[in-house]
C-alpha positions as CSV (number, residue, x, y, z in Angstrom):
1,M,-68.0,182.2,70.8
2,G,-66.4,185.3,71.7
3,I,-62.8,186.2,72.3
4,P,-61.9,186.7,76.0
5,A,-60.7,190.5,76.2
6,T,-58.1,189.7,78.7
7,S,-56.3,187.3,76.4
8,W,-56.5,189.5,73.4
9,W,-54.9,192.2,75.5
10,Q,-52.0,189.9,76.3
11,G,-51.4,189.1,72.8
12,S,-51.2,192.8,71.9
13,N,-49.3,193.7,74.9
14,N,-46.6,190.9,74.0
15,Q,-46.3,192.4,70.4
16,V,-45.8,195.9,71.7
17,D,-43.1,194.6,74.3
18,K,-41.4,192.7,71.5
19,F,-41.2,195.8,69.4
20,Q,-39.6,197.6,72.0
21,T,-36.9,195.0,73.2
22,E,-36.3,193.0,69.9
23,G,-34.2,195.3,67.9
24,N,-36.7,197.7,67.3
25,P,-37.8,196.7,63.7
26,V,-38.5,200.3,62.9
27,F,-34.7,201.2,62.5
28,L,-34.1,197.8,60.5
29,N,-36.6,198.5,57.9
30,P,-37.6,202.4,58.1
31,Q,-40.7,203.1,56.3
32,P,-42.1,205.8,58.5
33,I,-45.7,206.3,56.9
34,K,-46.7,202.7,56.9
35,I,-45.1,202.2,60.4
36,Q,-46.9,205.2,61.8
37,S,-50.3,204.1,60.4
38,T,-49.9,200.6,62.1
39,I,-48.9,202.0,65.3
40,R,-51.7,204.3,65.3
41,F,-54.4,201.4,64.6
42,A,-52.6,199.2,67.1
43,G,-52.8,201.9,69.5
44,A,-56.5,202.6,69.4
45,A,-57.3,198.7,69.4
46,L,-55.4,198.8,72.7
47,I,-57.2,201.7,74.2
48,A,-60.5,200.2,73.2
49,C,-60.0,197.0,74.6
50,A,-58.9,198.6,77.9
51,L,-62.0,200.5,77.9
52,V,-64.3,197.5,77.4
53,Q,-62.5,195.8,80.1
54,T,-63.0,198.5,82.6
55,A,-66.3,199.6,81.8
56,P,-69.1,198.9,84.2
57,A,-71.4,196.0,83.2
58,N,-74.5,197.8,82.6
59,L,-72.9,199.7,79.9
60,L,-72.0,196.9,77.8
61,P,-74.5,195.5,75.5
62,A,-76.7,192.5,76.4
63,S,-74.4,190.0,74.3
64,A,-71.3,191.1,76.3
65,Q,-72.9,190.7,79.5
66,D,-74.0,187.1,78.7
67,L,-70.2,186.4,77.8
68,P,-68.7,183.9,80.4
69,T,-66.2,185.4,83.1
70,P,-62.9,185.4,81.3
71,K,-59.9,183.4,82.6
72,Q,-58.0,185.8,85.0
73,G,-54.6,187.1,83.6
74,P,-52.1,190.1,84.3
75,E,-53.8,193.2,85.1
76,A,-54.2,195.6,82.0
77,P,-52.2,198.7,82.1
78,P,-54.3,201.8,82.5
79,A,-55.4,203.7,79.4
80,D,-53.1,206.8,80.1
81,D,-49.8,204.5,80.0
82,L,-51.0,203.0,76.6
83,Q,-51.4,206.4,75.3
84,D,-48.0,207.4,76.5
85,R,-46.5,204.3,74.9
86,V,-48.2,205.2,71.6
87,R,-47.3,208.8,71.7
88,S,-43.4,207.6,72.1
89,L,-43.5,205.5,69.2
90,E,-45.2,208.2,67.0
91,R,-42.3,210.6,68.0
92,T,-39.6,207.8,67.3
93,V,-41.3,207.7,63.5
94,E,-41.4,211.4,63.3
95,D,-37.5,211.5,64.0
96,M,-37.0,208.9,61.4
97,K,-39.0,210.9,58.9
98,K,-37.0,214.1,59.5
99,E,-33.7,212.1,59.4
100,K,-34.5,210.6,56.0
101,E,-35.6,214.0,54.5
102,S,-32.4,215.8,55.8
103,G,-30.6,213.1,54.0
104,A,-27.9,212.9,56.8
105,P,-28.6,209.3,58.4
106,K,-27.0,208.9,62.0
107,G,-25.8,206.0,63.9
108,P,-24.1,202.8,62.8
109,E,-25.8,202.8,59.3
110,A,-24.6,206.3,58.3
111,G,-21.3,206.1,56.2
112,P,-18.6,208.9,56.3
113,L,-19.5,211.9,53.9
114,K,-17.0,212.1,51.0
115,P,-15.7,215.1,49.1
116,T,-17.5,215.7,45.8
117,A,-16.7,217.6,42.9
118,G,-20.0,219.7,42.8
119,T,-20.1,219.8,38.8
120,T,-20.8,217.5,36.3
121,T,-18.2,218.9,33.9
122,T,-14.9,217.0,33.5
123,V,-11.3,217.3,32.4
124,P,-10.9,215.5,29.1
125,E,-9.3,211.9,29.5
126,H,-6.3,212.7,27.3
127,E,-5.3,215.8,29.6
128,R,-5.4,213.6,32.7
129,D,-3.9,210.5,31.3
130,R,-0.7,212.3,30.4
131,R,1.9,212.0,33.3
132,L,3.7,215.2,34.3
133,L,6.6,215.5,36.6
134,N,5.8,219.1,37.2
135,A,2.3,218.8,37.8
136,N,1.6,222.1,36.4
137,S,-1.9,221.3,34.4
138,Y,-3.4,220.2,38.1
139,A,-3.4,224.3,39.1
140,A,-5.0,225.3,35.9
141,A,-8.6,227.3,36.3
142,R,-11.1,224.9,34.6
143,L,-14.5,225.6,33.3
144,D,-17.1,225.3,36.1
145,N,-14.2,224.7,38.5
146,A,-14.1,220.9,37.3
147,P,-11.4,219.1,39.0
148,F,-8.6,217.8,37.4
149,D,-8.7,214.6,39.4
150,P,-12.5,213.2,39.4
151,E,-11.4,211.0,42.4
152,M,-10.9,214.2,44.6
153,R,-7.8,212.5,46.2
154,G,-6.2,214.3,48.8
155,F,-9.3,216.3,49.7
156,F,-10.8,216.0,53.2
157,L,-13.8,217.7,54.7
158,V,-13.3,220.8,56.7
159,P,-14.7,219.7,60.1
160,G,-18.3,220.9,60.9
161,T,-19.1,221.2,57.4
162,Q,-20.7,219.0,54.6
163,Q,-19.8,221.0,51.4
164,S,-16.4,222.7,52.3
165,M,-13.2,220.9,51.3
166,L,-9.5,221.2,51.7
167,R,-6.4,219.7,50.0
168,I,-2.6,220.0,50.8
169,G,-0.4,219.2,47.9
170,G,2.7,219.6,46.3
171,F,6.2,217.8,46.0
172,A,9.7,217.8,47.6
173,R,12.2,217.6,44.8
174,T,16.1,217.5,44.3
175,D,17.9,218.1,41.1
176,L,21.4,217.0,40.4
177,I,22.7,218.8,37.5
178,H,26.2,218.5,35.4
179,D,27.3,221.3,32.9
180,F,30.0,220.5,30.6
181,K,30.7,224.3,30.3
182,P,29.0,227.4,31.6
183,A,25.2,227.5,31.2
184,G,24.3,230.6,32.6
185,N,21.4,229.5,35.1
186,N,22.5,226.6,36.9
187,S,19.2,225.3,38.3
188,M,17.0,225.9,35.2
189,F,17.9,225.5,31.6
190,V,17.5,228.8,30.0
191,P,19.1,229.2,26.6
192,S,19.1,232.7,26.5
193,S,21.3,232.9,29.5
194,I,24.0,231.0,27.8
195,P,27.2,233.3,27.7
196,T,28.0,233.9,24.1
197,G,31.6,235.8,25.0
198,P,34.7,234.4,26.0
199,T,34.0,231.9,29.0
200,P,36.1,229.3,30.9
201,G,35.3,225.8,29.6
202,N,35.2,224.1,33.0
203,D,32.7,221.6,33.9
204,S,30.4,222.4,36.7
205,T,28.3,220.4,38.9
206,S,25.1,221.8,41.0
207,M,22.1,220.5,43.2
208,S,18.9,222.3,43.6
209,M,15.7,222.1,45.6
210,V,14.1,225.4,44.2
211,P,11.4,223.6,42.1
212,S,9.9,221.9,45.2
213,R,6.5,223.5,45.9
214,I,3.6,223.6,48.2
215,G,-0.2,223.6,47.3
216,I,-3.3,224.3,48.9
217,E,-6.6,224.1,47.6
218,F,-10.2,225.0,49.1
219,R,-13.4,224.1,47.5
220,N,-17.1,224.7,48.5
221,N,-19.8,223.3,46.6
222,S,-22.4,226.1,46.6
223,S,-25.7,225.7,45.6
224,F,-26.0,229.1,43.9
225,G,-23.7,229.5,41.1
226,G,-21.9,226.3,41.5
227,P,-18.6,225.4,43.1
228,V,-15.9,227.9,44.4
229,R,-12.4,227.2,44.3
230,I,-9.4,229.0,45.7
231,Y,-6.0,227.9,45.0
232,F,-2.7,228.8,46.4
233,E,0.5,227.6,45.3
234,N,4.4,228.7,45.6
235,D,7.9,227.2,44.9
236,F,11.4,228.7,45.9
237,A,12.6,229.7,42.4
238,N,12.9,233.4,42.9
239,N,16.6,233.7,42.4
240,P,18.3,233.0,39.0
241,N,20.5,230.0,40.5
242,N,20.1,227.8,43.5
243,T,19.6,230.0,46.3
244,P,15.9,229.2,47.5
245,A,13.6,232.3,47.6
246,F,10.0,232.3,48.2
247,R,8.1,232.7,44.7
248,L,4.2,233.0,44.6
249,R,3.0,231.1,41.5
250,H,-0.6,230.9,41.9
251,F,-3.3,232.6,44.2
252,F,-6.5,232.9,42.7
253,G,-10.4,232.3,43.3
254,Q,-12.9,231.2,40.7
255,W,-16.7,231.0,41.0
256,S,-19.2,230.9,38.2
257,N,-16.3,231.0,35.8
258,V,-15.3,234.4,36.9
259,L,-11.7,234.3,38.0
260,I,-9.7,237.0,40.1
261,G,-6.0,236.7,41.0
262,Q,-2.7,235.5,39.7
263,T,-2.5,232.3,37.6
264,W,-1.5,231.2,34.1
265,S,-2.0,233.8,31.5
266,G,-5.3,233.2,29.2
267,F,-2.6,233.7,26.6
268,Q,-1.1,230.2,27.6
269,D,-2.3,226.9,27.0
270,A,-2.0,225.1,30.7
271,D,-2.4,221.9,29.3
272,A,0.7,222.1,26.8
273,F,3.4,221.3,29.2
274,P,5.9,218.9,28.0
275,D,6.9,216.4,30.6
276,T,10.4,217.4,30.9
277,V,13.2,216.8,33.7
278,D,14.2,220.3,33.5
279,F,12.2,222.6,35.7
280,K,12.0,225.3,33.2
281,G,10.7,223.8,30.0
282,P,11.1,224.6,26.4
283,N,12.3,228.1,25.6
284,S,9.6,229.1,22.9
285,M,6.3,228.0,25.0
286,V,4.1,230.5,26.3
287,F,4.4,230.8,29.7
288,R,3.5,233.6,32.2
289,L,2.1,233.8,35.8
290,Q,0.2,237.3,36.3
291,S,-2.7,238.9,38.0
292,Q,-5.9,239.1,36.1
293,I,-9.7,239.0,35.9
294,R,-11.0,236.4,33.6
295,Y,-14.6,235.3,32.5
296,T,-15.1,232.0,30.7
297,Y,-18.4,231.0,28.5
298,A,-19.3,227.7,27.7
299,I,-20.4,227.6,24.1
300,N,-21.4,223.9,24.4
301,N,-19.9,220.6,25.9
302,E,-16.8,220.9,23.7
303,N,-16.4,224.5,23.0
304,N,-15.6,227.7,25.3
305,I,-14.3,231.1,25.1
306,A,-12.6,233.1,27.6
307,L,-11.9,237.0,27.9
308,S,-9.4,238.3,30.3
309,V,-7.8,241.7,31.6
310,E,-4.2,241.2,32.7
311,E,-1.2,242.7,34.2
312,P,0.6,244.9,31.8
313,G,4.3,245.5,31.4
314,T,6.8,247.0,28.8
315,E,9.9,245.1,28.7
316,S,12.3,247.7,27.4
317,P,16.2,247.6,27.0
318,G,16.1,251.3,28.9
319,T,18.5,252.8,26.4
320,F,17.9,253.3,22.7
321,N,20.4,254.5,20.3
322,T,19.3,257.1,18.1
323,A,21.1,259.4,15.3
324,T,22.2,262.2,18.2
325,G,23.4,259.3,20.5
326,P,21.8,256.9,23.3
327,V,18.6,258.1,24.7
328,T,17.3,256.5,28.1
329,V,13.7,255.5,28.1
330,T,11.4,254.9,30.8
331,P,8.7,252.1,30.1
332,T,5.1,252.9,30.5
333,T,1.7,250.8,30.1
334,P,-1.3,253.0,29.7
335,L,-3.7,250.2,29.4
336,P,-3.7,246.5,30.7
337,D,-3.2,243.5,28.3
338,F,-6.4,242.2,26.5
339,I,-6.5,238.5,25.7
340,L,-9.3,236.5,23.9
341,K,-9.0,232.7,24.2
342,Y,-10.7,229.9,22.2
343,R,-10.4,226.3,23.2
344,H,-12.1,223.1,21.6
345,E,-12.0,219.9,23.8
346,Q,-12.7,216.2,23.1
347,S,-11.6,213.0,25.1
348,R,-8.6,212.5,22.7
349,F,-7.5,215.9,22.1
350,H,-7.8,219.7,22.5
351,I,-7.0,222.8,20.5
352,Q,-6.4,226.4,21.9
353,N,-6.2,229.5,19.9
354,S,-5.5,232.9,21.9
355,W,-5.0,236.1,20.8
356,L,-3.0,239.0,22.8
357,F,-3.4,242.7,22.5
358,R,-1.3,245.3,24.3
359,S,-0.2,248.8,24.4
360,L,3.5,249.4,24.9
361,G,5.7,252.6,25.2
362,G,7.6,254.8,27.5
363,F,9.2,258.5,27.9
364,N,12.5,260.0,27.6
365,A,14.0,262.8,29.5
366,S,12.4,265.5,27.7
367,Q,9.2,263.7,28.8
368,A,8.4,262.8,25.1
369,E,5.9,259.8,25.3
370,K,5.5,257.4,22.4
371,Q,3.1,254.3,22.5
372,V,3.0,251.4,20.3
373,F,0.5,248.6,19.7
374,G,1.7,245.1,20.5
375,W,-0.4,241.9,19.5
376,G,0.2,237.9,19.5
377,G,-1.5,234.8,18.4
378,M,-0.9,231.3,19.7
379,L,-2.2,228.0,18.6
380,S,-1.6,224.8,20.3
381,V,-2.9,221.2,19.8
382,A,-2.4,218.3,22.0
383,G,-3.8,215.0,22.3
384,K,-3.2,211.1,22.3
385,V,-1.9,209.5,19.4
386,Y,-1.5,205.5,20.0
387,K,-2.7,204.0,23.6
388,R,-1.3,206.6,26.1
389,D,1.6,208.2,23.9
390,N,0.7,211.7,23.3
391,V,2.0,214.9,21.4
392,I,2.0,218.5,21.9
393,L,2.6,221.1,19.2
394,Q,2.5,224.8,19.8
395,G,3.4,227.8,17.5
396,T,3.4,231.6,18.6
397,I,3.9,234.6,16.6
398,G,3.6,238.5,17.3
399,E,5.0,241.9,17.9
400,G,5.9,243.1,21.5
401,I,5.2,239.8,23.0
402,G,8.7,238.9,24.5
403,R,7.6,238.9,28.2
404,Y,5.1,235.9,27.2
405,F,7.9,233.6,26.1
406,N,9.4,231.1,28.7
407,D,13.0,231.9,27.7
408,L,12.8,235.7,28.1
409,G,10.2,236.9,30.4
410,G,10.4,239.7,32.9
411,G,13.7,241.8,32.6
412,S,14.5,240.6,29.1
413,G,13.7,244.1,27.6
414,M,12.4,242.3,24.4
415,D,9.0,243.6,24.0
416,V,10.3,247.2,22.4
417,G,13.3,248.3,20.4
418,S,14.5,251.2,18.5
419,A,14.3,252.0,15.1
420,G,15.6,255.3,13.6
421,G,15.1,256.7,17.2
422,E,11.5,255.7,17.5
423,I,10.2,252.9,19.6
424,K,8.9,249.8,17.9
425,A,7.4,246.5,19.1
426,I,9.9,243.8,18.3
427,P,8.5,241.1,15.8
428,M,9.0,237.6,17.3
429,Y,8.1,233.8,16.7
430,G,8.7,230.4,18.0
431,G,7.2,227.1,18.6
432,F,8.1,223.5,19.9
433,L,7.3,219.9,19.6
434,A,7.2,217.2,22.3
435,Y,6.3,213.6,22.2
436,Q,5.8,211.5,25.1
437,H,6.3,207.7,25.1
438,F,5.3,204.8,27.7
439,W,7.3,202.0,27.7
440,N,5.1,200.4,30.5
441,D,3.1,201.7,33.4
442,Q,6.3,202.4,35.4
443,W,8.7,203.8,32.6
444,R,8.2,206.7,30.1
445,S,10.2,209.2,28.0
446,T,9.6,212.4,26.3
447,A,11.4,214.2,23.6
448,T,11.4,217.9,23.3
449,Y,12.6,220.6,20.7
450,G,11.8,224.3,20.7
451,Y,12.9,227.3,18.7
452,L,12.6,231.1,19.4
453,H,13.5,234.0,17.0
454,A,13.4,237.8,17.2
455,N,13.4,240.2,14.3
456,N,15.6,243.3,16.0
457,Y,15.8,246.5,14.5
458,S,19.0,248.1,13.4
459,G,19.4,250.1,16.7
460,A,19.6,246.7,18.9
461,A,22.8,246.5,21.0
462,P,25.3,243.7,19.7
463,T,24.6,241.6,22.7
464,T,20.8,241.7,22.3
465,F,18.9,238.3,22.1
466,K,18.4,237.1,18.3
467,Q,17.5,233.4,18.7
468,T,17.9,230.2,20.9
469,Q,17.3,226.7,20.6
470,Y,16.3,223.9,23.1
471,A,16.5,220.1,23.1
472,E,15.9,217.4,26.0
473,G,15.3,213.6,25.8
474,N,14.6,212.1,29.2
475,L,13.7,208.6,30.7
476,M,11.7,208.5,34.0
477,Y,10.9,205.7,36.3
478,R,7.9,205.9,38.6
479,P,7.6,202.8,40.9
480,G,4.8,204.0,42.8
481,G,3.7,206.0,45.8
482,G,3.9,209.3,44.4
483,F,7.9,208.9,43.8
484,T,9.9,209.4,40.6
485,I,13.4,209.2,39.5
486,G,14.5,210.4,36.4
487,G,17.4,211.6,34.2
488,A,17.6,213.7,30.9
489,V,20.1,215.1,28.4
490,L,19.9,218.6,27.4
491,W,21.0,220.8,24.6
492,G,20.9,224.8,24.0
493,D,22.0,227.3,21.8
494,H,22.2,231.0,22.1
495,A,22.7,233.4,19.4
496,V,22.9,237.4,19.6
497,Q,22.5,240.3,17.5
498,D,26.3,240.6,16.5
499,G,26.2,236.9,15.2
500,S,28.2,235.7,18.3
501,R,26.8,232.1,19.4
502,A,27.2,229.4,22.0
503,D,25.9,226.0,22.5
504,V,25.8,224.0,26.2
505,W,25.3,220.2,26.9
506,R,23.8,219.4,30.3
507,I,22.8,216.2,32.4
508,N,19.9,216.5,34.6
509,F,18.7,213.9,37.4
510,V,15.8,214.5,39.3
511,F,14.2,212.9,42.5
512,Q,10.9,213.9,43.5
513,Y,8.3,212.8,46.1
514,D,4.6,213.9,45.4
515,L,2.4,214.7,48.8
516,V,-0.7,213.5,47.0
517,D,-0.3,210.5,44.3
518,L,-2.8,210.9,41.9
519,G,-2.0,207.6,40.3
520,N,-2.0,208.6,36.6
């Protein structure tokens, strides 16, 4: 017995209709290669059956002519129509193959693309697990542009791209400050600004928003050379007191571990900021934002070195005492500052050792020029000690490095001095210790102490900086949602060349909203 040709066609036609009208199984189980082979086989069979039905009787084999007349059913579609259906299905399968190869599915099954780091390098856990009110560590340039926050919170894809990301961060902050006697700078605690001469002993209260900042970060996961990062950040602390004035903090780009622009100096450890309520931080911390070109090389997963060429500058008092009387000296800097940095990182701690080499000097009215060599070494250690509790220790020593200390910086005149009428690099040393304790997930405290000392030459003026001390103890509460409230008690001491000194107590309350809550 043979199979009626018309009945066979009806069953096949029903299967094709079912394929087209009942949810299109190809889209539910996309296996393009297998589906394409099945469609081609079915199409060939359909065309063959149609040709058999429509062929003249004398062309059929004898066995076929002897078959009984099949029962009449719906008229078979023309062969051209069947071929069109097969071609349509083949085109659908081809489109699915291209979609799968592109890795960008469309339709209801396609989820939204998410920002990705673009690198397997990560920031060690102890650096991310610390909680910092000032969020200074976030801005730091990292090896391979590893993101400080691996979850990429706050980033969104630039419309029309799959690899370019943008993040807008920062915080709004208000400080409420009370000094029990004049402290010099009334928005930041700067011990070197404490007046050492006779001053009125009146209390004073002030409020400040100058630490508030805005940060914009752009990242692109380039397939060549690794991710690109461009970072901008500003605050409003460009005045010595509470009057807001725009200040550029960071504006740099890094690609393939080559950095250009302005950011933390390579002499500084960007992960050695204590969690202080005071915006400025300890007096003896190495702190410098300046223009530079830097290259970082990874020795292995735990060790890297960096070489940077950075903005020079000689901090000079301007007038030097000589045997023949005062001489005005105009500072010069014939060469940039050169910095070599070594860093070792593990999940629970890191060590950084940096070295600075400088050319300092100036010329007087007779155009006589003098240059001296400046150098500095910095060693910092930071890590976890118990659960989330952590400690930071930093020590720095050198000659002609005054502008790199937090308490001095630009305008201090503490890089060079006068000895017997000659320009000399001023020897200095300092260090600080900070311990952060977590009472629970919402409450934390940090205790910090710093000491800074200068070995001035005999020609120094009586009011020239000699040494300072800095101490803070705080308590901060972070209920969630990026909001922090805290309070601190600060003490500072300032001594000058002639032996005069003064100390000040301050109470500092802070209220801060973070634009992006990092959740740490």
